[in-house]
Residue, then its C-alpha position, 0 to 999 in steps of 0.5 A: m829532146a822530149e819534143y823532138e822524140v814526140a814528134l818523131q814518133e808521130f811521123l813514123n807511125e805513118f811507117l807502120t801498119p795499125n796491127r803493129r802499132q796496136r801490138i807494140a802498144e799491147v806488149l809495152d802495157q804488159r812490160i813488168a817494171s819490178l821484175a829484172l834478170m841478172l846472168f853471171d857468167v852465163y856462156q853457153s849460147h843455147n841457154a843465153s839465147a833461150v833465157l832472152r826469148s823467156c824474158d820477152a815472153f813473160g814481160v821482163q824488160d830488164v836483164y843485167v848480164v855480168e861477164q867476168e870470166k865468160e862472154f855472154s854470146p846469145n845465138r840469134d836463131i834461137a833468140r829469134g830477136s828477142d834480144r832487140w826488145l829487151t834491156i840489156q845492161r852488159d858489165s864484163g871483166p874485173g869489177a863487172m860483179e860489183r858494178s852490176l850490183a851497184s846498178l841494181d841498187q841504184n835502181g832499187f832492186r832487191l837481189v835474190a840468188m837462185v839457188p839449190e833447196s838449202s836451209g836459208s833458202q825459199t820457194v821462188a812463189s814465196l818471195p814478196v812481190e811487193e819489192n823490186l827483185v832481180l833474180a839472179f842465175g849462175t852457170e850449170k856447173t858452178g851456179l853463182p859466186e859465193e860472194i853474190i849469195e851472201r850478198a843477196e837479200y833473198r834465196a830462192y829455189l824451185p821446188m824439184y820432185g826427181f833425182v835431179e837437184s836442179c833444172n837448166v839455167s834457161v828452164a829455171a828462169a822461165l819457170a821463175m819468171q812465169e811464177l813471180g810475173a803471175k804474181v806480180r801481176n794479180s798482187r800489185q797494183e803497179w806493176q808496169i813501167c812508167s809512162e816516160r820509159k813507155r814513151k822512149l821504149m815505144l819509139d826504140w821499138t817503132k825504129k826497129s819495125i821500120p827498114n832503113v829508119a836511119a834514112i828516114e830519121k835523118r830526113f825528119r830530123s833536117s825538116w823538123k830542125q828548119g821548122a824550129l828555127d822557123 
């Protein structure tokens, strides 16, 4: 399959302008492998959409969406298609939280519960970026479930200097990703996604950049299979 994907990538490159190919490569080079986001029952359409735009803007590729009670429903006009360039893992219904936490653990991420300032919590800026971190955000009204907070390796907050105790969830996520993203890029030697994943994302993004790509790939697959048999 890898041989086919490499051949397909070379073929589809002809349907992209040089500027588009360069832009895809540049964005891939800035994706952070060691930072991810987890959204728990974030259902407000505006907030969901704004968070996804911020993930793309700050180079966070992986988003874990837990829909235990509320449906994650981004507004495409606000998201501006940013969800197309992200890897979004959604899980819903009973057991969604457990399955998502297990997936994070398997992928080597340490859970950071984003909470208001309290004893036992630390600033986002002080988090150890030499580890793989996933920032967990809950809804504005109730925040994160206590179970997630208790199971988190870290509890982090954004310093507030006014009367309010917290920011809108989309603003908080953007500020946290900007802070940690810059720190990761300056502190870690290996923060980019691996070459194999980069190759797969390159192909995925290339397909999403070409109109009527399904028909184009179908013709290529037919000719490639014939060539492989010859």
